[in-house]
N, C-alpha and C positions, 0 to 999 in steps of 0.2 A: 433451497427453501424458494417456494412460489407464491405469488399473491395475484389477486383479481384486481385490476383497476378499470374501469370504462367498459367492463365486459372483455377485457383481455388479458389472459394470464400473463403475468410479469415475472421473471426471476431476478434475482440479485446480480446474474451473469448479465443477462440482457441491460439491465440498467448500466452495469460497468463498461460493457460495450459501447452503450449509446454515449455516455459521458467521454470515453475515449475518443470516439470518432468525433464528438461535437468539439472536444479540445484540438484534436488533428485538425479539423476544418478552419478553425478560429486561429492557427498558427501557434497554439500556445505549446511550448516543450513540458512534456509531462512524463510520469512513471505511475503506475500502478502499484500501491504498496500494501501494508496491512495484511490483512487474512488472505488478500487474493495472490500474493506474492509469495507467502509461505506455502499457499496451496500449490502453485506453480512447481516451486523448488522441493516441495515436501510431501506431505499425506494431506489430501484434501479433507476439510472440515466444513462445516457449515457456517455462514456468516451471515449477518444482516445490514452490513455497511460497505460499502466500496470507498477505500482512502486512497488519494491522489496527492502527489506531490507536483506542484505547477512553479514555472520560472516567468513569474509576472508579478509585477511590482504594485498593482492596483487589483481590487476586487473584480470578480467576473460579475458583467453587467447584466441588465435585464435582457439585452439583446441575446445573449450567449444563453440566459434561461430560456427564451423563446425558443430556441432553436433546439433545445432539449424536449419541449413538447410540454402541454397543458398540465399533465401531470406531475411535473417537478416545480415544488415550491421551495423557493431560494430564501435564504438569509444573508440579505444584501451586505449587510455589515460583517465585517471580517471581527473574528473574537479570537483571543489571546490563548492559546493551548501552553498549559503550564509545563506539563510533561516533556516536551520536544522544545519549548522557547519560541515556537512560531505563531504564525497568524493562521487562522483557519476560516474558511466560510462553509456554512452547511445547506444542504439540499434535502429534501425529504419528498419521496414519492407519495403522492396522494393515494389514499384508500390500501397502504402498507405500513410494513414496520420499517421498510429500508430506508435508509439513510445513505447519502453520499458526502463525507467530507474533503476538501479540497485544501490542502495544506500548502503555504507558501514557502519555496526553497529558503531556506535560513543561511545565515552566514556561517553556521557550525561546520568546520572543516570536513568532518565525515559525512554530514548532509550533502555538501559540495562535491565530494569524491564519490559518493554512491550516484548522485546524479550524473555526473560525469561518465560513470562506468555502466549506466542502466543499457539494457539489451532489447533491441527490437524483436519482438516476436509476433508472427501474424496467427490470430486467433480469428478462425471464421471468415477469412478474407480481410480481416482489419489490423493495421499494424497497431500495437500495443507495447508499451515499453514497462519492462520491469527491472527491479535492482537485481543484481548478481544475487546468487545464494549466498556467498559470504557477507555481503551487504546486508541481506535480510537477518542473518545471524546477530551480527553486530549490532543491528539497529534494535532489534527485539530483546537484545541482551539489556539493553539500557531502559527498557521499560519494567521488567521485573516482574509482570504479572504471571499468574499461572497459565494461562493460554498461550502466552507469549514464551515461557519456557517449553512448554509442549511443541508449540511451532519449532523452536530452536532445535529440540531434541528430533523432531521428524525431518527437518532439514538435514541435518547431521547424517542421520540414518539412511536416508536415501541417497545423499551425494557423496557422502562418506571421503574415498582417497581422492576424489576429483577436485575437493574443496583446496583453495590456497590458504593452507594453516599460517604460514608467516604472516600474511597479509592481515587474517582474523586476530591472530595473537597480538600483533603490534597494535591495533585499533583497540583491543581489549583491554592492552596494558594502559593506554593513553585514557580510557574512560572508567579504569577503575574496575573493570568487569572480568578481569582474568580468572579469578578464582571460581566465579560463578560457571565461566566458560568450562573449566575444568571439572567442576563438580558434574554439570550434565553431561559432558563428554565420557565421563565413566558410567553413566547409567545408559548408554545408546547402544541398541542392539544394529547390526548392520541389517538393510532391508534388501 
């Protein structure tokens, strides 16, 4: 998906890389989650947002927003995300439908573990951190939206036997999502 802002065509991919670079330059530990992480480990789908988890105790400030560029509009106040129980800060890209959501790393045991296990990947000469395929599956099962079920199905279909099933099953048992995991697994075709 692409949009035009200030005469320049911008994609959500460009936006995600720009935010990743800015977080890295600011020394903020991060990982790119949501649709981007399931696209990386599964089957790419379109998305209008880039979701990040950051290890930071305060909101990103105006100086950080300025490093992103004038087309980024920040909501400097953090809000509470009820689904994840974490705080988030939103950025919009002027002239587009694109949104960046920055979630503060929570105290949730799995949130801490998936952040610890995140993987560094080079994307267009930039270092970007993604959760593992297993952690994408575990986290998306907690959301229970139809697109998250499809993402789980896609990641399982692509990753298949490479997945650490005891790790996934253990966390799903703890979260009460094991039955949903098994239901989805029964419908997956290997890709």
